[in-house]
Backbone as JSON Lines, residues from 0, in Angstrom:
{"i":0,"aa":"L","n":[-23.06,-11.55,-8.93],"ca":[-24.06,-11.35,-9.97],"c":[-24.39,-12.68,-10.64]}
{"i":1,"aa":"L","n":[-25.64,-12.85,-10.99],"ca":[-26.09,-14.09,-11.61],"c":[-26.47,-13.79,-13.04]}
{"i":2,"aa":"F","n":[-25.84,-14.51,-13.99],"ca":[-26.08,-14.25,-15.4],"c":[-26.7,-15.48,-16.06]}
{"i":3,"aa":"F","n":[-27.79,-15.28,-16.79],"ca":[-28.34,-16.33,-17.63],"c":[-28.46,-15.74,-19.03]}
{"i":4,"aa":"A","n":[-27.78,-16.31,-19.97],"ca":[-27.83,-15.81,-21.35],"c":[-28.16,-16.97,-22.28]}
{"i":5,"aa":"P","n":[-28.87,-16.69,-23.34],"ca":[-29.26,-17.76,-24.27],"c":[-28.08,-18.56,-24.78]}
{"i":6,"aa":"W","n":[-26.94,-17.89,-24.97],"ca":[-25.77,-18.61,-25.5],"c":[-24.91,-19.22,-24.39]}
{"i":7,"aa":"N","n":[-25.27,-18.98,-23.12],"ca":[-24.42,-19.48,-22.05],"c":[-25.28,-19.93,-20.87]}
{"i":8,"aa":"K","n":[-26.32,-20.74,-21.15],"ca":[-27.21,-21.21,-20.1],"c":[-26.46,-22.16,-19.18]}
{"i":9,"aa":"G","n":[-26.86,-22.13,-17.9],"ca":[-26.25,-23.06,-16.96],"c":[-24.9,-22.6,-16.43]}
{"i":10,"aa":"M","n":[-24.62,-21.3,-16.46],"ca":[-23.36,-20.76,-15.95],"c":[-23.64,-19.63,-14.97]}
{"i":11,"aa":"I","n":[-22.78,-19.5,-13.98],"ca":[-22.88,-18.41,-13.02],"c":[-21.48,-17.83,-12.82]}
{"i":12,"aa":"T","n":[-21.39,-16.5,-12.82],"ca":[-20.1,-15.82,-12.66],"c":[-20.1,-15.03,-11.35]}
{"i":13,"aa":"V","n":[-19.09,-15.27,-10.53],"ca":[-19.01,-14.58,-9.23],"c":[-17.59,-14.06,-9.01]}
{"i":14,"aa":"T","n":[-17.49,-13.08,-8.14],"ca":[-16.19,-12.52,-7.76],"c":[-15.97,-12.74,-6.27]}
{"i":15,"aa":"G","n":[-14.79,-13.26,-5.93],"ca":[-14.42,-13.45,-4.54],"c":[-13.19,-12.63,-4.21]}
{"i":16,"aa":"S","n":[-13.07,-12.19,-2.96],"ca":[-11.93,-11.37,-2.58],"c":[-11.44,-11.73,-1.19]}
{"i":17,"aa":"S","n":[-10.21,-11.32,-0.91],"ca":[-9.61,-11.52,0.4],"c":[-8.56,-10.45,0.62]}
{"i":18,"aa":"K","n":[-8.24,-10.16,1.86],"ca":[-7.19,-9.19,2.15],"c":[-6.49,-9.56,3.45]}
{"i":19,"aa":"L","n":[-5.26,-9.08,3.57],"ca":[-4.44,-9.39,4.74],"c":[-3.54,-8.19,5.04]}
{"i":20,"aa":"D","n":[-3.55,-7.73,6.28],"ca":[-2.65,-6.67,6.7],"c":[-1.36,-7.3,7.21]}
{"i":21,"aa":"Q","n":[-0.23,-6.9,6.62],"ca":[1.06,-7.48,6.96],"c":[2.08,-6.39,7.24]}
{"i":22,"aa":"A","n":[2.9,-6.61,8.24],"ca":[3.95,-5.62,8.57],"c":[4.97,-5.57,7.44]}
{"i":23,"aa":"P","n":[5.46,-4.37,7.09],"ca":[6.47,-4.26,6.03],"c":[7.76,-4.96,6.42]}
{"i":24,"aa":"Q","n":[8.48,-5.44,5.42],"ca":[9.73,-6.17,5.64],"c":[10.96,-5.33,5.36]}
{"i":25,"aa":"I","n":[10.81,-4.3,4.52],"ca":[11.96,-3.49,4.1],"c":[11.6,-2.0,4.14]}
{"i":26,"aa":"A","n":[12.57,-1.19,4.56],"ca":[12.44,0.27,4.48],"c":[13.54,0.76,3.53]}
{"i":27,"aa":"T","n":[13.16,1.44,2.48],"ca":[14.12,1.93,1.48],"c":[14.34,3.43,1.64]}
{"i":28,"aa":"F","n":[15.6,3.82,1.64],"ca":[15.98,5.23,1.75],"c":[16.79,5.63,0.51]}
{"i":29,"aa":"Y","n":[16.78,6.94,0.23],"ca":[17.58,7.5,-0.86],"c":[18.39,8.67,-0.31]}
{"i":30,"aa":"A","n":[19.68,8.7,-0.64],"ca":[20.54,9.78,-0.16],"c":[21.42,10.28,-1.3]}
{"i":31,"aa":"T","n":[21.54,11.6,-1.38],"ca":[22.35,12.23,-2.43],"c":[23.35,13.2,-1.8]}
{"i":32,"aa":"V","n":[24.58,13.15,-2.29],"ca":[25.61,14.12,-1.9],"c":[25.86,15.01,-3.12]}
{"i":33,"aa":"T","n":[25.72,16.31,-2.93],"ca":[25.93,17.27,-4.02],"c":[26.89,18.36,-3.59]}
{"i":34,"aa":"V","n":[27.84,18.69,-4.45],"ca":[28.83,19.74,-4.17],"c":[29.0,20.61,-5.42]}
{"i":35,"aa":"S","n":[29.07,21.93,-5.2],"ca":[29.33,22.86,-6.3],"c":[30.64,23.6,-6.04]}
{"i":36,"aa":"D","n":[31.42,23.81,-7.09],"ca":[32.7,24.5,-6.95],"c":[33.12,25.06,-8.3]}
{"i":37,"aa":"D","n":[33.96,26.12,-8.25],"ca":[34.47,26.68,-9.5],"c":[35.4,25.7,-10.21]}
{"i":38,"aa":"D","n":[36.04,24.84,-9.4],"ca":[36.98,23.86,-9.95],"c":[36.28,22.5,-10.07]}
{"i":39,"aa":"K","n":[36.23,21.98,-11.27],"ca":[35.53,20.72,-11.52],"c":[36.08,19.58,-10.68]}
{"i":40,"aa":"Q","n":[37.41,19.43,-10.65],"ca":[38.03,18.32,-9.93],"c":[37.79,18.43,-8.43]}
{"i":41,"aa":"K","n":[37.79,19.65,-7.92],"ca":[37.53,19.83,-6.48],"c":[36.12,19.38,-6.13]}
{"i":42,"aa":"A","n":[35.17,19.72,-7.0],"ca":[33.78,19.31,-6.76],"c":[33.67,17.79,-6.76]}
{"i":43,"aa":"V","n":[34.32,17.15,-7.73],"ca":[34.28,15.69,-7.82],"c":[34.96,15.04,-6.62]}
{"i":44,"aa":"D","n":[36.13,15.56,-6.27],"ca":[36.88,14.98,-5.15],"c":[36.11,15.1,-3.83]}
{"i":45,"aa":"L","n":[35.46,16.24,-3.63],"ca":[34.73,16.45,-2.38],"c":[33.5,15.55,-2.3]}
{"i":46,"aa":"V","n":[32.82,15.38,-3.43],"ca":[31.67,14.46,-3.46],"c":[32.14,13.04,-3.16]}
{"i":47,"aa":"N","n":[33.24,12.64,-3.79],"ca":[33.76,11.29,-3.56],"c":[34.13,11.09,-2.09]}
{"i":48,"aa":"Q","n":[34.73,12.09,-1.48],"ca":[35.11,12.0,-0.08],"c":[33.89,11.85,0.82]}
{"i":49,"aa":"K","n":[32.89,12.71,0.59],"ca":[31.69,12.68,1.43],"c":[30.91,11.38,1.24]}
{"i":50,"aa":"M","n":[30.85,10.88,0.0],"ca":[30.12,9.65,-0.24],"c":[30.86,8.46,0.38]}
{"i":51,"aa":"T","n":[32.19,8.46,0.32],"ca":[32.98,7.4,0.95],"c":[32.72,7.36,2.45]}
{"i":52,"aa":"E","n":[32.64,8.54,3.06],"ca":[32.35,8.62,4.5],"c":[30.93,8.13,4.8]}
{"i":53,"aa":"L","n":[29.99,8.48,3.93],"ca":[28.6,8.04,4.12],"c":[28.48,6.53,4.01]}
{"i":54,"aa":"L","n":[29.14,5.95,3.01],"ca":[29.1,4.5,2.82],"c":[29.71,3.77,4.02]}
{"i":55,"aa":"A","n":[30.79,4.32,4.56],"ca":[31.42,3.71,5.73],"c":[30.47,3.75,6.93]}
{"i":56,"aa":"S","n":[29.74,4.85,7.07],"ca":[28.79,4.98,8.17],"c":[27.64,3.98,8.02]}
{"i":57,"aa":"L","n":[27.17,3.8,6.8],"ca":[26.08,2.85,6.55],"c":[26.51,1.43,6.88]}
{"i":58,"aa":"K","n":[27.73,1.08,6.5],"ca":[28.22,-0.27,6.79],"c":[28.43,-0.47,8.28]}
{"i":59,"aa":"S","n":[28.9,0.56,8.97],"ca":[29.07,0.48,10.42],"c":[27.71,0.34,11.11]}
{"i":60,"aa":"F","n":[26.69,0.91,10.51],"ca":[25.33,0.82,11.04],"c":[24.78,-0.6,10.91]}
{"i":61,"aa":"G","n":[25.37,-1.36,9.97],"ca":[24.94,-2.74,9.78],"c":[24.3,-3.03,8.44]}
{"i":62,"aa":"I","n":[24.35,-2.06,7.52],"ca":[23.79,-2.29,6.18],"c":[24.82,-3.04,5.34]}
{"i":63,"aa":"P","n":[24.49,-4.24,4.84],"ca":[25.44,-4.98,4.0],"c":[25.63,-4.32,2.64]}
{"i":64,"aa":"E","n":[26.76,-4.6,2.0],"ca":[27.05,-3.99,0.7],"c":[25.97,-4.31,-0.33]}
{"i":65,"aa":"A","n":[25.39,-5.51,-0.24],"ca":[24.37,-5.93,-1.21],"c":[23.13,-5.05,-1.16]}
{"i":66,"aa":"D","n":[22.92,-4.35,-0.03],"ca":[21.73,-3.53,0.13],"c":[22.02,-2.04,-0.04]}
{"i":67,"aa":"I","n":[23.22,-1.72,-0.57],"ca":[23.57,-0.34,-0.9],"c":[23.88,-0.3,-2.39]}
{"i":68,"aa":"Q","n":[23.13,0.5,-3.12],"ca":[23.31,0.54,-4.58],"c":[23.42,1.98,-5.07]}
{"i":69,"aa":"T","n":[24.46,2.23,-5.87],"ca":[24.6,3.56,-6.48],"c":[23.47,3.77,-7.47]}
{"i":70,"aa":"A","n":[22.76,4.87,-7.31],"ca":[21.62,5.16,-8.2],"c":[22.03,6.06,-9.36]}
{"i":71,"aa":"Q","n":[22.91,7.05,-9.06],"ca":[23.32,7.98,-10.13],"c":[24.56,8.75,-9.71]}
{"i":72,"aa":"V","n":[25.46,8.96,-10.66],"ca":[26.63,9.82,-10.47],"c":[26.62,10.84,-11.61]}
{"i":73,"aa":"S","n":[26.77,12.1,-11.28],"ca":[26.74,13.11,-12.34],"c":[27.69,14.26,-12.05]}
{"i":74,"aa":"V","n":[28.21,14.87,-13.14],"ca":[29.03,16.08,-13.07],"c":[28.52,16.99,-14.18]}
{"i":75,"aa":"A","n":[28.16,18.21,-13.81],"ca":[27.59,19.11,-14.83],"c":[28.13,20.52,-14.67]}
{"i":76,"aa":"E","n":[28.3,21.17,-15.8],"ca":[28.72,22.56,-15.79],"c":[27.47,23.43,-15.71]}
{"i":77,"aa":"N","n":[27.44,24.32,-14.75],"ca":[26.27,25.18,-14.56],"c":[26.24,26.27,-15.62]}
{"i":78,"aa":"Q","n":[25.09,26.45,-16.2],"ca":[24.91,27.51,-17.19],"c":[24.11,28.63,-16.52]}
{"i":79,"aa":"N","n":[24.74,29.76,-16.31],"ca":[24.03,30.88,-15.68],"c":[23.12,31.56,-16.7]}
{"i":80,"aa":"P","n":[21.82,31.6,-16.42],"ca":[20.91,32.27,-17.36],"c":[21.15,33.78,-17.37]}
{"i":81,"aa":"E","n":[20.93,34.38,-18.52],"ca":[21.09,35.83,-18.63],"c":[19.92,36.52,-17.94]}
{"i":82,"aa":"I","n":[20.23,37.38,-16.98],"ca":[19.19,38.11,-16.26],"c":[19.34,39.59,-16.54]}
{"i":83,"aa":"L","n":[18.3,40.18,-17.07],"ca":[18.35,41.6,-17.44],"c":[18.0,42.45,-16.23]}
{"i":84,"aa":"I","n":[19.02,43.03,-15.63],"ca":[18.84,43.86,-14.44],"c":[19.59,45.18,-14.66]}
{"i":85,"aa":"Y","n":[18.96,46.25,-14.3],"ca":[19.64,47.55,-14.41],"c":[19.57,48.26,-13.06]}
{"i":86,"aa":"P","n":[20.72,48.71,-12.55],"ca":[22.05,48.58,-13.17],"c":[22.57,47.15,-13.06]}
{"i":87,"aa":"P","n":[23.44,46.72,-13.98],"ca":[23.96,45.35,-13.97],"c":[24.69,45.04,-12.67]}
{"i":88,"aa":"R","n":[24.6,43.79,-12.21],"ca":[25.34,43.39,-11.03],"c":[25.83,41.96,-11.22]}
{"i":89,"aa":"D","n":[26.93,41.66,-10.55],"ca":[27.53,40.33,-10.66],"c":[26.68,39.31,-9.91]}
{"i":90,"aa":"I","n":[26.53,38.14,-10.51],"ca":[25.82,37.03,-9.87],"c":[26.82,35.94,-9.57]}
{"i":91,"aa":"E","n":[27.02,35.68,-8.29],"ca":[27.99,34.66,-7.9],"c":[27.36,33.28,-8.0]}
{"i":92,"aa":"A","n":[28.01,32.4,-8.73],"ca":[27.51,31.03,-8.86],"c":[28.68,30.11,-9.11]}
{"i":93,"aa":"K","n":[28.66,28.97,-8.48],"ca":[29.71,27.99,-8.7],"c":[29.54,27.38,-10.09]}
{"i":94,"aa":"R","n":[30.69,27.11,-10.72],"ca":[30.62,26.7,-12.13],"c":[30.27,25.23,-12.32]}
{"i":95,"aa":"W","n":[30.77,24.37,-11.4],"ca":[30.57,22.93,-11.58],"c":[29.77,22.34,-10.41]}
{"i":96,"aa":"T","n":[28.91,21.39,-10.73],"ca":[28.15,20.67,-9.71],"c":[28.33,19.17,-9.92]}
{"i":97,"aa":"A","n":[28.76,18.49,-8.85],"ca":[28.93,17.03,-8.89],"c":[28.0,16.41,-7.84]}
{"i":98,"aa":"S","n":[27.46,15.25,-8.17],"ca":[26.57,14.59,-7.21],"c":[26.68,13.07,-7.33]}
{"i":99,"aa":"N","n":[26.32,12.41,-6.25],"ca":[26.34,10.95,-6.18],"c":[25.17,10.52,-5.31]}
{"i":100,"aa":"S","n":[24.34,9.62,-5.83],"ca":[23.15,9.18,-5.11],"c":[23.19,7.68,-4.86]}
{"i":101,"aa":"V","n":[22.68,7.26,-3.7],"ca":[22.61,5.84,-3.37],"c":[21.21,5.47,-2.87]}
{"i":102,"aa":"T","n":[20.86,4.21,-3.11],"ca":[19.63,3.63,-2.57],"c":[20.03,2.65,-1.48]}
{"i":103,"aa":"I","n":[19.36,2.74,-0.33],"ca":[19.7,1.89,0.81],"c":[18.49,1.07,1.23]}
{"i":104,"aa":"K","n":[18.68,-0.23,1.37],"ca":[17.61,-1.11,1.86],"c":[17.89,-1.48,3.31]}
{"i":105,"aa":"L","n":[16.93,-1.21,4.16],"ca":[17.04,-1.57,5.57],"c":[16.08,-2.73,5.84]}
{"i":106,"aa":"R","n":[16.63,-3.88,6.22],"ca":[15.8,-5.07,6.4],"c":[15.26,-5.23,7.82]}
{"i":107,"aa":"D","n":[15.69,-4.4,8.73],"ca":[15.13,-4.38,10.07],"c":[14.4,-3.05,10.21]}
{"i":108,"aa":"V","n":[13.11,-3.03,9.89],"ca":[12.37,-1.76,9.84],"c":[12.27,-1.1,11.21]}
{"i":109,"aa":"N","n":[12.52,-1.85,12.28],"ca":[12.5,-1.26,13.62],"c":[13.65,-0.27,13.83]}
{"i":110,"aa":"R","n":[14.66,-0.31,12.93],"ca":[15.81,0.59,13.04],"c":[15.69,1.78,12.07]}
{"i":111,"aa":"A","n":[14.51,1.99,11.51],"ca":[14.32,3.06,10.53],"c":[14.61,4.43,11.12]}
{"i":112,"aa":"S","n":[14.21,4.64,12.37],"ca":[14.46,5.94,13.0],"c":[15.96,6.21,13.14]}
{"i":113,"aa":"G","n":[16.71,5.17,13.54],"ca":[18.16,5.32,13.69],"c":[18.85,5.61,12.38]}
{"i":114,"aa":"L","n":[18.42,4.95,11.31],"ca":[19.03,5.19,10.0],"c":[18.68,6.59,9.49]}
{"i":115,"aa":"T","n":[17.46,7.02,9.76],"ca":[17.07,8.38,9.37],"c":[17.97,9.42,10.04]}
{"i":116,"aa":"D","n":[18.22,9.23,11.34],"ca":[19.12,10.14,12.06],"c":[20.51,10.13,11.45]}
{"i":117,"aa":"L","n":[21.02,8.93,11.17],"ca":[22.36,8.81,10.6],"c":[22.45,9.58,9.28]}
{"i":118,"aa":"L","n":[21.47,9.4,8.41],"ca":[21.5,10.06,7.09],"c":[21.39,11.57,7.23]}
{"i":119,"aa":"N","n":[20.53,12.03,8.16],"ca":[20.36,13.48,8.34],"c":[21.59,14.14,8.95]}
{"i":120,"aa":"Q","n":[22.38,13.36,9.69],"ca":[23.6,13.9,10.31],"c":[24.82,13.74,9.4]}
{"i":121,"aa":"S","n":[24.65,13.06,8.29],"ca":[25.78,12.79,7.4],"c":[26.01,13.97,6.45]}
{"i":122,"aa":"G","n":[26.91,13.77,5.48],"ca":[27.18,14.8,4.49],"c":[26.19,14.8,3.35]}
{"i":123,"aa":"A","n":[25.13,13.99,3.45],"ca":[24.12,13.96,2.38],"c":[23.38,15.28,2.33]}
{"i":124,"aa":"T","n":[23.18,15.79,1.13],"ca":[22.48,17.07,0.96],"c":[21.0,16.86,0.67]}
{"i":125,"aa":"N","n":[20.61,15.63,0.34],"ca":[19.21,15.32,0.09],"c":[18.93,13.91,0.59]}
{"i":126,"aa":"V","n":[17.95,13.76,1.46],"ca":[17.58,12.46,2.03],"c":[16.08,12.28,1.9]}
{"i":127,"aa":"S","n":[15.65,11.1,1.47],"ca":[14.22,10.81,1.43],"c":[13.96,9.37,1.83]}
{"i":128,"aa":"G","n":[12.76,9.11,2.3],"ca":[12.39,7.8,2.79],"c":[11.87,7.94,4.21]}
{"i":129,"aa":"P","n":[11.54,6.84,4.87],"ca":[11.59,5.48,4.34],"c":[10.36,5.13,3.49]}
{"i":130,"aa":"N","n":[10.59,4.27,2.5],"ca":[9.51,3.73,1.7],"c":[9.34,2.27,2.13]}
{"i":131,"aa":"F","n":[8.27,1.96,2.84],"ca":[8.08,0.63,3.39],"c":[7.45,-0.31,2.37]}
{"i":132,"aa":"T","n":[8.01,-1.52,2.25],"ca":[7.5,-2.5,1.29],"c":[7.59,-3.91,1.87]}
{"i":133,"aa":"I","n":[6.9,-4.83,1.2],"ca":[6.99,-6.26,1.51],"c":[7.73,-6.91,0.35]}
{"i":134,"aa":"E","n":[8.81,-7.6,0.65],"ca":[9.63,-8.18,-0.41],"c":[9.14,-9.56,-0.83]}
{"i":135,"aa":"D","n":[8.77,-10.41,0.14],"ca":[8.37,-11.79,-0.17],"c":[6.91,-11.99,0.19]}
{"i":136,"aa":"T","n":[6.06,-12.23,-0.82],"ca":[4.63,-12.4,-0.58],"c":[4.14,-13.8,-0.96]}
{"i":137,"aa":"K","n":[5.07,-14.73,-1.19],"ca":[4.67,-16.06,-1.67],"c":[3.71,-16.75,-0.71]}
{"i":138,"aa":"A","n":[4.06,-16.81,0.57],"ca":[3.21,-17.5,1.55],"c":[1.86,-16.79,1.67]}
{"i":139,"aa":"S","n":[1.89,-15.47,1.7],"ca":[0.64,-14.7,1.81],"c":[-0.22,-14.87,0.58]}
{"i":140,"aa":"D","n":[0.39,-14.91,-0.61],"ca":[-0.36,-15.06,-1.85],"c":[-1.16,-16.35,-1.87]}
{"i":141,"aa":"A","n":[-0.53,-17.44,-1.44],"ca":[-1.22,-18.74,-1.44],"c":[-2.42,-18.72,-0.5]}
{"i":142,"aa":"K","n":[-2.24,-18.13,0.68],"ca":[-3.33,-18.04,1.66],"c":[-4.46,-17.16,1.14]}
{"i":143,"aa":"L","n":[-4.11,-16.01,0.59],"ca":[-5.11,-15.07,0.08],"c":[-5.89,-15.66,-1.1]}
{"i":144,"aa":"L","n":[-5.19,-16.38,-1.97],"ca":[-5.85,-16.97,-3.12],"c":[-6.88,-18.02,-2.69]}
{"i":145,"aa":"A","n":[-6.51,-18.86,-1.72],"ca":[-7.44,-19.88,-1.22],"c":[-8.66,-19.22,-0.59]}
{"i":146,"aa":"E","n":[-8.44,-18.13,0.16],"ca":[-9.56,-17.44,0.8],"c":[-10.46,-16.75,-0.22]}
{"i":147,"aa":"A","n":[-9.87,-16.2,-1.3],"ca":[-10.67,-15.54,-2.33],"c":[-11.53,-16.55,-3.08]}
{"i":148,"aa":"V","n":[-10.96,-17.72,-3.37],"ca":[-11.72,-18.77,-4.05],"c":[-12.86,-19.25,-3.15]}
{"i":149,"aa":"A","n":[-12.57,-19.43,-1.86],"ca":[-13.62,-19.87,-0.91],"c":[-14.73,-18.83,-0.83]}
{"i":150,"aa":"D","n":[-14.35,-17.55,-0.85],"ca":[-15.34,-16.48,-0.8],"c":[-16.24,-16.52,-2.03]}
{"i":151,"aa":"A","n":[-15.63,-16.73,-3.2],"ca":[-16.4,-16.81,-4.45],"c":[-17.35,-18.01,-4.43]}
{"i":152,"aa":"K","n":[-16.86,-19.13,-3.92],"ca":[-17.69,-20.33,-3.89],"c":[-18.89,-20.17,-2.96]}
{"i":153,"aa":"T","n":[-18.67,-19.52,-1.81],"ca":[-19.76,-19.27,-0.87],"c":[-20.85,-18.4,-1.51]}
{"i":154,"aa":"K","n":[-20.42,-17.38,-2.22],"ca":[-21.38,-16.51,-2.91],"c":[-22.14,-17.28,-3.99]}
{"i":155,"aa":"A","n":[-21.4,-18.11,-4.75],"ca":[-22.02,-18.87,-5.83],"c":[-23.06,-19.85,-5.28]}
{"i":156,"aa":"L","n":[-22.73,-20.52,-4.16],"ca":[-23.67,-21.45,-3.55],"c":[-24.96,-20.73,-3.12]}
{"i":157,"aa":"S","n":[-24.8,-19.57,-2.52],"ca":[-25.97,-18.79,-2.07],"c":[-26.84,-18.37,-3.24]}
{"i":158,"aa":"M","n":[-26.2,-17.9,-4.32],"ca":[-26.98,-17.44,-5.47],"c":[-27.64,-18.59,-6.2]}
{"i":159,"aa":"A","n":[-26.93,-19.7,-6.31],"ca":[-27.53,-20.87,-6.98],"c":[-28.73,-21.37,-6.19]}
{"i":160,"aa":"K","n":[-28.59,-21.41,-4.86],"ca":[-29.68,-21.87,-4.0],"c":[-30.88,-20.93,-4.1]}
{"i":161,"aa":"A","n":[-30.59,-19.61,-4.13],"ca":[-31.66,-18.62,-4.25],"c":[-32.41,-18.77,-5.56]}
{"i":162,"aa":"G","n":[-31.74,-19.25,-6.59],"ca":[-32.37,-19.43,-7.89],"c":[-32.91,-20.84,-8.09]}
{"i":163,"aa":"G","n":[-32.86,-21.66,-7.03],"ca":[-33.37,-23.02,-7.14],"c":[-32.5,-23.92,-8.01]}
{"i":164,"aa":"R","n":[-31.22,-23.65,-8.02],"ca":[-30.3,-24.44,-8.83],"c":[-29.26,-25.1,-7.95]}
{"i":165,"aa":"I","n":[-28.49,-26.02,-8.53],"ca":[-27.41,-26.71,-7.84],"c":[-26.09,-26.29,-8.46]}
{"i":166,"aa":"L","n":[-25.13,-25.93,-7.59],"ca":[-23.83,-25.47,-8.08],"c":[-23.0,-26.63,-8.6]}
{"i":167,"aa":"G","n":[-22.4,-26.44,-9.77],"ca":[-21.54,-27.45,-10.36],"c":[-20.07,-27.08,-10.25]}
{"i":168,"aa":"K","n":[-19.27,-27.59,-11.18],"ca":[-17.82,-27.38,-11.12],"c":[-17.42,-26.0,-11.66]}
{"i":169,"aa":"M","n":[-16.19,-25.59,-11.28],"ca":[-15.63,-24.35,-11.82],"c":[-15.19,-24.6,-13.26]}
{"i":170,"aa":"T","n":[-15.46,-23.66,-14.14],"ca":[-15.01,-23.8,-15.53],"c":[-13.88,-22.83,-15.88]}
{"i":171,"aa":"S","n":[-13.78,-21.72,-15.15],"ca":[-12.67,-20.79,-15.4],"c":[-12.44,-19.91,-14.17]}
{"i":172,"aa":"V","n":[-11.17,-19.49,-14.01],"ca":[-10.79,-18.63,-12.89],"c":[-9.87,-17.54,-13.4]}
{"i":173,"aa":"M","n":[-10.15,-16.28,-13.02],"ca":[-9.27,-15.17,-13.35],"c":[-8.87,-14.49,-12.05]}
{"i":174,"aa":"E","n":[-7.57,-14.18,-11.9],"ca":[-7.04,-13.67,-10.64],"c":[-6.45,-12.27,-10.81]}
{"i":175,"aa":"S","n":[-6.6,-11.44,-9.75],"ca":[-5.93,-10.14,-9.71],"c":[-5.67,-9.8,-8.24]}
{"i":176,"aa":"G","n":[-4.81,-8.82,-8.02],"ca":[-4.49,-8.46,-6.64],"c":[-3.44,-7.39,-6.59]}
{"i":177,"aa":"G","n":[-3.05,-6.98,-5.38],"ca":[-2.05,-5.93,-5.26],"c":[-1.63,-5.73,-3.82]}
{"i":178,"aa":"I","n":[-0.72,-4.75,-3.63],"ca":[-0.23,-4.38,-2.3],"c":[-0.47,-2.89,-2.13]}
{"i":179,"aa":"Y","n":[-1.1,-2.54,-1.03],"ca":[-1.43,-1.13,-0.79],"c":[-0.8,-0.67,0.52]}
{"i":180,"aa":"P","n":[0.17,0.26,0.46],"ca":[0.8,0.75,1.69],"c":[-0.16,1.64,2.46]}
{"i":181,"aa":"Y","n":[-0.22,1.45,3.79],"ca":[-1.14,2.26,4.57],"c":[-0.75,2.23,6.04]}
{"i":182,"aa":"P","n":[-0.29,3.33,6.6],"ca":[0.05,4.58,5.93],"c":[1.5,4.63,5.52]}
{"i":183,"aa":"M","n":[1.93,5.72,4.88],"ca":[3.32,5.93,4.51],"c":[3.96,6.9,5.49]}
{"i":184,"aa":"A","n":[5.12,6.52,6.02],"ca":[5.8,7.4,6.96],"c":[6.79,8.29,6.23]}
{"i":185,"aa":"L","n":[7.07,9.47,6.8],"ca":[7.99,10.42,6.18],"c":[9.11,10.77,7.15]}
{"i":186,"aa":"T","n":[10.26,11.15,6.6],"ca":[11.37,11.57,7.44],"c":[11.16,13.02,7.87]}
{"i":187,"aa":"A","n":[11.81,13.4,8.94],"ca":[11.76,14.79,9.4],"c":[13.04,15.5,8.98]}
{"i":188,"aa":"E","n":[13.04,16.82,9.06],"ca":[14.2,17.58,8.61],"c":[15.33,17.53,9.63]}
{"i":189,"aa":"K","n":[14.99,17.46,10.92],"ca":[16.02,17.48,11.96],"c":[16.21,16.1,12.54]}
{"i":190,"aa":"A","n":[17.46,15.76,12.82],"ca":[17.78,14.46,13.39],"c":[17.68,14.53,14.91]}
{"i":191,"aa":"S","n":[16.57,14.08,15.45],"ca":[16.39,14.16,16.89],"c":[15.56,12.97,17.35]}
{"i":192,"aa":"G","n":[15.96,11.79,16.94],"ca":[15.16,10.62,17.24],"c":[13.87,10.68,16.45]}
{"i":193,"aa":"V","n":[13.99,10.7,15.13],"ca":[12.84,10.89,14.25],"c":[11.77,9.83,14.52]}
{"i":194,"aa":"P","n":[10.53,10.23,14.81],"ca":[9.47,9.24,15.02],"c":[9.05,8.62,13.7]}
{"i":195,"aa":"I","n":[9.13,7.3,13.64],"ca":[8.78,6.58,12.41],"c":[7.72,5.54,12.75]}
{"i":196,"aa":"E","n":[6.65,5.49,11.95],"ca":[5.61,4.47,12.11],"c":[5.53,3.66,10.82]}
{"i":197,"aa":"P","n":[5.98,2.39,10.83],"ca":[5.95,1.58,9.62],"c":[4.55,1.28,9.09]}
{"i":198,"aa":"G","n":[3.54,1.31,9.99],"ca":[2.2,0.98,9.53],"c":[2.11,-0.46,9.03]}
{"i":199,"aa":"V","n":[1.18,-0.72,8.14],"ca":[1.03,-2.06,7.56],"c":[0.83,-1.94,6.06]}
{"i":200,"aa":"E","n":[1.11,-3.04,5.39],"ca":[0.82,-3.15,3.97],"c":[-0.41,-4.05,3.84]}
{"i":201,"aa":"T","n":[-1.4,-3.62,3.08],"ca":[-2.6,-4.43,2.86],"c":[-2.46,-5.18,1.55]}
{"i":202,"aa":"L","n":[-2.39,-6.51,1.65],"ca":[-2.3,-7.37,0.48],"c":[-3.7,-7.83,0.11]}
{"i":203,"aa":"T","n":[-4.02,-7.84,-1.16],"ca":[-5.35,-8.26,-1.6],"c":[-5.27,-9.26,-2.75]}
{"i":204,"aa":"K","n":[-6.32,-10.07,-2.84],"ca":[-6.48,-10.98,-3.97],"c":[-7.95,-10.94,-4.39]}
{"i":205,"aa":"T","n":[-8.19,-10.94,-5.67],"ca":[-9.55,-11.0,-6.21],"c":[-9.59,-12.05,-7.31]}
{"i":206,"aa":"V","n":[-10.61,-12.89,-7.26],"ca":[-10.77,-13.91,-8.31],"c":[-12.17,-13.79,-8.9]}
{"i":207,"aa":"T","n":[-12.24,-13.98,-10.19],"ca":[-13.53,-14.05,-10.88],"c":[-13.66,-15.47,-11.4]}
{"i":208,"aa":"I","n":[-14.71,-16.17,-10.94],"ca":[-14.85,-17.59,-11.26],"c":[-16.19,-17.85,-11.96]}
{"i":209,"aa":"V","n":[-16.15,-18.68,-12.97],"ca":[-17.36,-19.13,-13.65],"c":[-17.66,-20.56,-13.2]}
{"i":210,"aa":"F","n":[-18.86,-20.78,-12.67],"ca":[-19.3,-22.1,-12.23],"c":[-20.42,-22.6,-13.16]}
{"i":211,"aa":"E","n":[-20.5,-23.91,-13.28],"ca":[-21.67,-24.51,-13.9],"c":[-22.78,-24.57,-12.86]}
{"i":212,"aa":"I","n":[-24.03,-24.44,-13.3],"ca":[-25.16,-24.66,-12.4],"c":[-26.15,-25.61,-13.07]}
{"i":213,"aa":"K","n":[-26.79,-26.4,-12.25],"ca":[-27.72,-27.42,-12.77],"c":[-29.13,-27.13,-12.3]}
């Protein structure tokens, strides 16, 4: 867009953009072990046992300790709601529920299917993921920013020429951008060589630049 205003003569404002499709670097999974029992300590002990086995399996798979993080540990007494039924009948429910959740980072996304199978075959009662992301965007950011600025300058030159003006120096630059996953893969319920497609992450940069025109 070309703007001429009485209070800002000799200026042109343009927007430039760039994008890059990049393969994801990390696949993040979440796994929870939950156990209910009438005995509080039994519920806790069984959760601890199952989680210890799960952690050992993850490490054997090749996940380093730094990429396994406890997300939440909880123990709660179940409160059975009063249900008005006639004739009355007993409702069986375990009194205590214990759970332990972990977040797992997989840095070799090509092994996402194998990790999904491992988690689905483990004692985990809830598994979700993979969530594909890009961890390091420094190199891409520099490239995208240069391309967005070049795009803005090309547009500014065209508009200045169309208006019979000469493009001058940049007076201000504003930057924005983001990462857009496309597409997102989901785990399956059964462990049978789960098909996983990492897709790509689309990185974008947008700059708004004000140029002088003569």
